[in-house]
N, CA, C and O atoms as a Tinker XYZ file with bonds, in Angstrom:
   348  protein
     1  N    141.044000   84.738000   58.184000    73     2
     2  CA   139.626000   84.512000   58.384000    64     1     3
     3  C    139.313000   84.574000   59.877000    63     2     4     5
     4  O    140.099000   84.128000   60.712000    81     3
     5  N    138.163000   85.131000   60.187000    73     3     6
     6  CA   137.765000   85.303000   61.581000    64     5     7
     7  C    136.838000   84.204000   62.088000    63     6     8     9
     8  O    136.563000   84.136000   63.286000    81     7
     9  N    136.359000   83.353000   61.206000    73     7    10
    10  CA   135.420000   82.320000   61.645000    64     9    11
    11  C    135.515000   81.112000   60.714000    63    10    12    13
    12  O    135.992000   81.221000   59.584000    81    11
    13  N    135.057000   79.969000   61.199000    73    11    14
    14  CA   135.018000   78.793000   60.329000    64    13    15
    15  C    134.164000   79.033000   59.075000    63    14    16    17
    16  O    134.484000   78.527000   57.999000    81    15
    17  N    133.090000   79.796000   59.215000    73    15    18
    18  CA   132.229000   80.054000   58.056000    64    17    19
    19  C    132.964000   80.855000   56.988000    63    18    20    21
    20  O    132.765000   80.616000   55.797000    81    19
    21  N    133.811000   81.801000   57.391000    73    19    22
    22  CA   134.598000   82.556000   56.411000    64    21    23
    23  C    135.543000   81.631000   55.655000    63    22    24    25
    24  O    135.721000   81.779000   54.446000    81    23
    25  N    136.141000   80.693000   56.345000    73    23    26
    26  CA   137.036000   79.729000   55.689000    64    25    27
    27  C    136.245000   78.882000   54.700000    63    26    28    29
    28  O    136.688000   78.665000   53.573000    81    27
    29  N    135.088000   78.409000   55.115000    73    27    30
    30  CA   134.242000   77.606000   54.231000    64    29    31
    31  C    133.859000   78.395000   52.994000    63    30    32    33
    32  O    133.908000   77.870000   51.882000    81    31
    33  N    133.475000   79.658000   53.178000    73    31    34
    34  CA   133.109000   80.500000   52.031000    64    33    35
    35  C    134.270000   80.664000   51.066000    63    34    36    37
    36  O    134.080000   80.619000   49.851000    81    35
    37  N    135.471000   80.855000   51.597000    73    35    38
    38  CA   136.649000   81.015000   50.740000    64    37    39
    39  C    136.969000   79.720000   49.997000    63    38    40    41
    40  O    137.342000   79.747000   48.824000    81    39
    41  N    136.824000   78.595000   50.678000    73    39    42
    42  CA   137.099000   77.318000   50.026000    64    41    43
    43  C    136.058000   76.988000   48.959000    63    42    44    45
    44  O    136.351000   76.248000   48.021000    81    43
    45  N    134.859000   77.525000   49.091000    73    43    46
    46  CA   133.827000   77.324000   48.073000    64    45    47
    47  C    133.972000   78.275000   46.892000    63    46    48    49
    48  O    133.256000   78.144000   45.900000    81    47
    49  N    134.888000   79.227000   46.991000    73    47    50
    50  CA   135.132000   80.199000   45.924000    64    49    51
    51  C    136.221000   79.640000   45.010000    63    50    52    53
    52  O    137.360000   79.451000   45.436000    81    51
    53  N    135.863000   79.376000   43.745000    73    51    54
    54  CA   136.808000   78.750000   42.817000    64    53    55
    55  C    138.094000   79.538000   42.622000    63    54    56    57
    56  O    139.147000   78.940000   42.405000    81    55
    57  N    138.037000   80.870000   42.693000    73    55    58
    58  CA   139.272000   81.627000   42.484000    64    57    59
    59  C    140.157000   81.670000   43.715000    63    58    60    61
    60  O    141.341000   81.992000   43.608000    81    59
    61  N    139.616000   81.356000   44.874000    73    59    62
    62  CA   140.418000   81.363000   46.102000    64    61    63
    63  C    140.890000   79.974000   46.516000    63    62    64    65
    64  O    141.997000   79.831000   47.035000    81    63
    65  N    140.067000   78.946000   46.294000    73    63    66
    66  CA   140.440000   77.636000   46.814000    64    65    67
    67  C    141.703000   77.084000   46.170000    63    66    68    69
    68  O    142.429000   76.321000   46.808000    81    67
    69  N    141.983000   77.448000   44.928000    73    67    70
    70  CA   143.218000   76.991000   44.284000    64    69    71
    71  C    144.438000   77.599000   44.978000    63    70    72    73
    72  O    145.494000   76.969000   45.048000    81    71
    73  N    144.293000   78.813000   45.487000    73    71    74
    74  CA   145.392000   79.441000   46.227000    64    73    75
    75  C    145.649000   78.710000   47.540000    63    74    76    77
    76  O    146.798000   78.504000   47.932000    81    75
    77  N    144.569000   78.320000   48.215000    73    75    78
    78  CA   144.712000   77.559000   49.454000    64    77    79
    79  C    145.364000   76.202000   49.178000    63    78    80    81
    80  O    146.223000   75.760000   49.940000    81    79
    81  N    144.961000   75.549000   48.101000    73    79    82
    82  CA   145.545000   74.248000   47.751000    64    81    83
    83  C    147.039000   74.391000   47.469000    63    82    84    85
    84  O    147.845000   73.595000   47.950000    81    83
    85  N    147.406000   75.413000   46.686000    73    83    86
    86  CA   148.815000   75.646000   46.388000    64    85    87
    87  C    149.629000   75.943000   47.638000    63    86    88    89
    88  O    150.747000   75.450000   47.792000    81    87
    89  N    149.071000   76.744000   48.522000    73    87    90
    90  CA   149.768000   77.077000   49.770000    64    89    91
    91  C    149.934000   75.830000   50.643000    63    90    92    93
    92  O    150.981000   75.642000   51.263000    81    91
    93  N    148.917000   74.990000   50.691000    73    91    94
    94  CA   148.988000   73.782000   51.498000    64    93    95
    95  C    150.063000   72.824000   50.962000    63    94    96    97
    96  O    150.814000   72.227000   51.735000    81    95
    97  N    150.126000   72.687000   49.647000    73    95    98
    98  CA   151.159000   71.831000   49.050000    64    97    99
    99  C    152.541000   72.380000   49.355000    63    98   100   101
   100  O    153.470000   71.617000   49.618000    81    99
   101  N    152.682000   73.694000   49.320000    73    99   102
   102  CA   153.974000   74.299000   49.646000    64   101   103
   103  C    154.353000   74.061000   51.110000    63   102   104   105
   104  O    155.522000   73.831000   51.417000    81   103
   105  N    153.378000   74.114000   52.004000    73   103   106
   106  CA   153.626000   73.825000   53.417000    64   105   107
   107  C    154.125000   72.384000   53.571000    63   106   108   109
   108  O    155.075000   72.125000   54.311000    81   107
   109  N    153.484000   71.462000   52.875000    73   107   110
   110  CA   153.886000   70.055000   52.932000    64   109   111
   111  C    155.330000   69.898000   52.444000    63   110   112   113
   112  O    156.142000   69.235000   53.089000    81   111
   113  N    155.641000   70.519000   51.292000    73   111   114
   114  CA   156.998000   70.428000   50.749000    64   113   115
   115  C    158.022000   70.975000   51.737000    63   114   116   117
   116  O    159.043000   70.335000   51.990000    81   115
   117  N    157.760000   72.130000   52.285000    73   115   118
   118  CA   158.697000   72.767000   53.217000    64   117   119
   119  C    158.887000   71.929000   54.478000    63   118   120   121
   120  O    160.008000   71.782000   54.964000    81   119
   121  N    157.801000   71.384000   55.004000    73   119   122
   122  CA   157.882000   70.571000   56.212000    64   121   123
   123  C    158.765000   69.352000   55.981000    63   122   124   125
   124  O    159.651000   69.062000   56.786000    81   123
   125  N    158.529000   68.646000   54.897000    73   123   126
   126  CA   159.330000   67.453000   54.619000    64   125   127
   127  C    160.790000   67.817000   54.353000    63   126   128   129
   128  O    161.697000   67.105000   54.784000    81   127
   129  N    161.014000   68.903000   53.657000    73   127   130
   130  CA   162.394000   69.319000   53.379000    64   129   131
   131  C    163.125000   69.669000   54.680000    63   130   132   133
   132  O    164.280000   69.284000   54.861000    81   131
   133  N    162.465000   70.391000   55.578000    73   131   134
   134  CA   163.070000   70.744000   56.869000    64   133   135
   135  C    163.422000   69.507000   57.689000    63   134   136   137
   136  O    164.379000   69.521000   58.464000    81   135
   137  N    162.652000   68.444000   57.518000    73   135   138
   138  CA   162.915000   67.204000   58.243000    64   137   139
   139  C    163.975000   66.342000   57.550000    63   138   140   141
   140  O    164.328000   65.273000   58.046000    81   139
   141  N    164.484000   66.812000   56.396000    73   139   142
   142  CA   165.548000   66.097000   55.697000    64   141   143
   143  C    165.094000   65.176000   54.580000    63   142   144   145
   144  O    165.875000   64.367000   54.079000    81   143
   145  N    163.830000   65.298000   54.189000    73   143   146
   146  CA   163.294000   64.438000   53.136000    64   145   147
   147  C    162.585000   65.271000   52.067000    63   146   148   149
   148  O    161.357000   65.348000   52.062000    81   147
   149  N    163.342000   65.894000   51.164000    73   147   150
   150  CA   162.683000   66.695000   50.129000    64   149   151
   151  C    161.830000   65.809000   49.202000    63   150   152   153
   152  O    162.276000   64.755000   48.749000    81   151
   153  N    160.613000   66.253000   48.937000    73   151   154
   154  CA   159.695000   65.482000   48.089000    64   153   155
   155  C    159.179000   66.320000   46.920000    63   154   156   157
   156  O    158.145000   65.997000   46.334000    81   155
   157  N    159.887000   67.382000   46.581000    73   155   158
   158  CA   159.433000   68.256000   45.494000    64   157   159
   159  C    159.244000   67.502000   44.181000    63   158   160   161
   160  O    158.380000   67.858000   43.380000    81   159
   161  N    160.043000   66.468000   43.959000    73   159   162
   162  CA   159.945000   65.715000   42.711000    64   161   163
   163  C    159.117000   64.436000   42.863000    63   162   164   165
   164  O    159.156000   63.566000   41.994000    81   163
   165  N    158.376000   64.322000   43.952000    73   163   166
   166  CA   157.554000   63.139000   44.215000    64   165   167
   167  C    156.070000   63.520000   44.202000    63   166   168   169
   168  O    155.439000   63.656000   45.250000    81   167
   169  N    155.538000   63.687000   43.008000    73   167   170
   170  CA   154.132000   64.049000   42.869000    64   169   171
   171  C    153.227000   63.040000   43.571000    63   170   172   173
   172  O    152.222000   63.422000   44.172000    81   171
   173  N    153.575000   61.755000   43.499000    73   171   174
   174  CA   152.743000   60.737000   44.137000    64   173   175
   175  C    152.643000   60.950000   45.650000    63   174   176   177
   176  O    151.581000   60.751000   46.239000    81   175
   177  N    153.743000   61.351000   46.269000    73   175   178
   178  CA   153.745000   61.571000   47.713000    64   177   179
   179  C    153.076000   62.906000   48.056000    63   178   180   181
   180  O    152.346000   62.997000   49.043000    81   179
   181  N    153.321000   63.935000   47.249000    73   179   182
   182  CA   152.648000   65.218000   47.473000    64   181   183
   183  C    151.132000   65.054000   47.391000    63   182   184   185
   184  O    150.397000   65.584000   48.223000    81   183
   185  N    150.673000   64.318000   46.383000    73   183   186
   186  CA   149.236000   64.098000   46.226000    64   185   187
   187  C    148.676000   63.268000   47.384000    63   186   188   189
   188  O    147.574000   63.529000   47.867000    81   187
   189  N    149.438000   62.275000   47.821000    73   187   190
   190  CA   149.008000   61.464000   48.959000    64   189   191
   191  C    148.836000   62.326000   50.200000    63   190   192   193
   192  O    147.809000   62.259000   50.873000    81   191
   193  N    149.854000   63.141000   50.501000    73   191   194
   194  CA   149.788000   63.992000   51.688000    64   193   195
   195  C    148.717000   65.068000   51.558000    63   194   196   197
   196  O    148.095000   65.448000   52.550000    81   195
   197  N    148.499000   65.558000   50.348000    73   195   198
   198  CA   147.420000   66.524000   50.131000    64   197   199
   199  C    146.071000   65.873000   50.466000    63   198   200   201
   200  O    145.207000   66.497000   51.082000    81   199
   201  N    145.908000   64.623000   50.055000    73   199   202
   202  CA   144.616000   63.954000   50.280000    64   201   203
   203  C    144.422000   63.486000   51.718000    63   202   204   205
   204  O    143.296000   63.460000   52.214000    81   203
   205  N    145.510000   63.115000   52.393000    73   203   206
   206  CA   145.374000   62.604000   53.754000    64   205   207
   207  C    145.580000   63.677000   54.811000    63   206   208   209
   208  O    145.046000   63.576000   55.916000    81   207
   209  N    146.354000   64.704000   54.473000    73   207   210
   210  CA   146.662000   65.756000   55.426000    64   209   211
   211  C    147.953000   65.476000   56.175000    63   210   212   213
   212  O    148.459000   64.354000   56.176000    81   211
   213  N    148.468000   66.498000   56.802000    73   211   214
   214  CA   149.698000   66.362000   57.574000    64   213   215
   215  C    149.457000   65.716000   58.930000    63   214   216   217
   216  O    150.403000   65.319000   59.610000    81   215
   217  N    148.206000   65.612000   59.321000    73   215   218
   218  CA   147.882000   65.039000   60.623000    64   217   219
   219  C    147.044000   63.783000   60.463000    63   218   220   221
   220  O    146.160000   63.712000   59.609000    81   219
   221  N    147.333000   62.806000   61.287000    73   219   222
   222  CA   146.551000   61.571000   61.311000    64   221   223
   223  C    145.203000   61.857000   61.976000    63   222   224   225
   224  O    145.011000   62.920000   62.567000    81   223
   225  N    144.286000   60.920000   61.876000    73   223   226
   226  CA   142.954000   61.125000   62.457000    64   225   227
   227  C    143.002000   61.263000   63.974000    63   226   228   229
   228  O    142.091000   61.839000   64.568000    81   227
   229  N    144.047000   60.745000   64.606000    73   227   230
   230  CA   144.159000   60.870000   66.058000    64   229   231
   231  C    144.814000   62.191000   66.484000    63   230   232   233
   232  O    145.007000   62.438000   67.674000    81   231
   233  N    145.156000   63.041000   65.498000    73   231   234
   234  CA   145.742000   64.341000   65.797000    64   233   235
   235  C    147.262000   64.372000   65.770000    63   234   236   237
   236  O    147.860000   65.446000   65.832000    81   235
   237  N    147.894000   63.206000   65.678000    73   235   238
   238  CA   149.354000   63.160000   65.601000    64   237   239
   239  C    149.847000   63.554000   64.215000    63   238   240   241
   240  O    149.202000   63.279000   63.203000    81   239
   241  N    150.985000   64.193000   64.196000    73   239   242
   242  CA   151.603000   64.612000   62.945000    64   241   243
   243  C    152.124000   63.402000   62.182000    63   242   244   245
   244  O    152.690000   62.484000   62.773000    81   243
   245  N    151.932000   63.404000   60.876000    73   243   246
   246  CA   152.535000   62.360000   60.036000    64   245   247
   247  C    154.017000   62.693000   59.901000    63   246   248   249
   248  O    154.370000   63.735000   59.350000    81   247
   249  N    154.862000   61.840000   60.386000    73   247   250
   250  CA   156.296000   62.106000   60.358000    64   249   251
   251  C    156.895000   61.731000   59.012000    63   250   252   253
   252  O    156.660000   60.630000   58.514000    81   251
   253  N    157.672000   62.641000   58.414000    73   251   254
   254  CA   158.371000   62.326000   57.172000    64   253   255
   255  C    159.325000   61.147000   57.368000    63   254   256   257
   256  O    159.837000   60.921000   58.463000    81   255
   257  N    159.548000   60.412000   56.296000    73   255   258
   258  CA   160.479000   59.289000   56.350000    64   257   259
   259  C    161.136000   59.096000   55.001000    63   258   260   261
   260  O    160.702000   59.665000   53.999000    81   259
   261  N    162.177000   58.296000   54.979000    73   259   262
   262  CA   162.947000   58.136000   53.741000    64   261   263
   263  C    162.274000   57.222000   52.732000    63   262   264   265
   264  O    162.702000   57.171000   51.579000    81   263
   265  N    161.245000   56.505000   53.125000    73   263   266
   266  CA   160.596000   55.565000   52.212000    64   265   267
   267  C    159.075000   55.736000   52.217000    63   266   268   269
   268  O    158.352000   54.810000   52.585000    81   267
   269  N    158.581000   56.917000   51.811000    73   267   270
   270  CA   157.131000   57.130000   51.827000    64   269   271
   271  C    156.436000   56.323000   50.741000    63   270   272   273
   272  O    156.999000   56.074000   49.675000    81   271
   273  N    155.223000   55.924000   51.023000    73   271   274
   274  CA   154.417000   55.142000   50.081000    64   273   275
   275  C    153.185000   55.944000   49.669000    63   274   276   277
   276  O    152.505000   56.523000   50.516000    81   275
   277  N    152.899000   55.977000   48.358000    73   275   278
   278  CA   151.699000   56.697000   47.913000    64   277   279
   279  C    150.429000   55.897000   48.185000    63   278   280   281
   280  O    150.440000   54.666000   48.204000    81   279
   281  N    149.340000   56.625000   48.394000    73   279   282
   282  CA   148.040000   55.969000   48.483000    64   281   283
   283  C    147.427000   55.929000   47.077000    63   282   284   285
   284  O    148.086000   56.286000   46.100000    81   283
   285  N    146.193000   55.503000   46.981000    73   283   286
   286  CA   145.521000   55.393000   45.690000    64   285   287
   287  C    145.490000   56.742000   44.966000    63   286   288   289
   288  O    145.776000   56.815000   43.771000    81   287
   289  N    145.144000   57.799000   45.689000    73   287   290
   290  CA   145.077000   59.133000   45.087000    64   289   291
   291  C    146.449000   59.562000   44.558000    63   290   292   293
   292  O    146.549000   60.112000   43.461000    81   291
   293  N    147.489000   59.314000   45.327000    73   291   294
   294  CA   148.842000   59.668000   44.911000    64   293   295
   295  C    149.274000   58.919000   43.662000    63   294   296   297
   296  O    149.897000   59.493000   42.769000    81   295
   297  N    148.940000   57.638000   43.603000    73   295   298
   298  CA   149.279000   56.834000   42.416000    64   297   299
   299  C    148.540000   57.351000   41.187000    63   298   300   301
   300  O    149.117000   57.447000   40.104000    81   299
   301  N    147.269000   57.682000   41.357000    73   299   302
   302  CA   146.478000   58.195000   40.226000    64   301   303
   303  C    147.002000   59.552000   39.751000    63   302   304   305
   304  O    147.098000   59.797000   38.548000    81   303
   305  N    147.336000   60.426000   40.689000    73   303   306
   306  CA   147.873000   61.739000   40.320000    64   305   307
   307  C    149.157000   61.579000   39.516000    63   306   308   309
   308  O    149.344000   62.252000   38.502000    81   307
   309  N    150.032000   60.702000   39.958000    73   307   310
   310  CA   151.290000   60.449000   39.263000    64   309   311
   311  C    151.034000   59.879000   37.874000    63   310   312   313
   312  O    151.673000   60.285000   36.903000    81   311
   313  N    150.106000   58.943000   37.781000    73   311   314
   314  CA   149.748000   58.318000   36.506000    64   313   315
   315  C    149.263000   59.359000   35.499000    63   314   316   317
   316  O    149.721000   59.385000   34.357000    81   315
   317  N    148.342000   60.211000   35.925000    73   315   318
   318  CA   147.806000   61.211000   35.004000    64   317   319
   319  C    148.813000   62.303000   34.679000    63   318   320   321
   320  O    148.807000   62.845000   33.574000    81   319
   321  N    149.662000   62.623000   35.617000    73   319   322
   322  CA   150.724000   63.592000   35.330000    64   321   323
   323  C    151.611000   63.061000   34.205000    63   322   324   325
   324  O    151.960000   63.803000   33.286000    81   323
   325  N    151.971000   61.801000   34.273000    73   323   326
   326  CA   152.817000   61.214000   33.236000    64   325   327
   327  C    152.109000   61.206000   31.878000    63   326   328   329
   328  O    152.741000   61.440000   30.848000    81   327
   329  N    150.821000   60.943000   31.877000    73   327   330
   330  CA   150.052000   60.969000   30.618000    64   329   331
   331  C    150.022000   62.382000   30.035000    63   330   332   333
   332  O    150.232000   62.557000   28.834000    81   331
   333  N    149.764000   63.389000   30.869000    73   331   334
   334  CA   149.629000   64.754000   30.382000    64   333   335
   335  C    150.958000   65.372000   29.972000    63   334   336   337
   336  O    150.981000   66.314000   29.180000    81   335
   337  N    152.046000   64.865000   30.489000    73   335   338
   338  CA   153.350000   65.470000   30.178000    64   337   339
   339  C    154.118000   64.704000   29.111000    63   338   340   341
   340  O    155.233000   65.088000   28.755000    81   339
   341  N    153.534000   63.625000   28.597000    73   339   342
   342  CA   154.200000   62.890000   27.502000    64   341   343
   343  C    154.290000   63.803000   26.287000    63   342   344   345
   344  O    153.385000   64.586000   26.001000    81   343
   345  N    155.379000   63.679000   25.604000    73   343   346
   346  CA   155.540000   64.485000   24.377000    64   345   347
   347  C    155.076000   63.737000   23.171000    63   346   348
   348  O    155.139000   64.260000   22.059000    81   347
C-alpha cells in the first residue's frame, strides 16, 4: 500500500481483512517462536496478542516470556474455541 488510506480501504474490505488478520497472527507466532517461546498451541495468548498488538502504547515491543497471561479477549477466544470444537 502506498498510503494510509489504501491500508484503511483494504482493512474495510471483508475479503482482504481476513488475510491481514491471518498474516498478523503468523507474524506473532513466528516472533515468539524465534524468541524461544512457541505459542502455536496457545489460542488464548494468540488472541491476547492479536487484540493488544506486538507493541505497547509507549512504542516498546512486548517481549515474549515463558509465562504469558491472557487478557479478557484471549480468555473468551479460548472459551469459544473449546465450545466449537467439542465433539
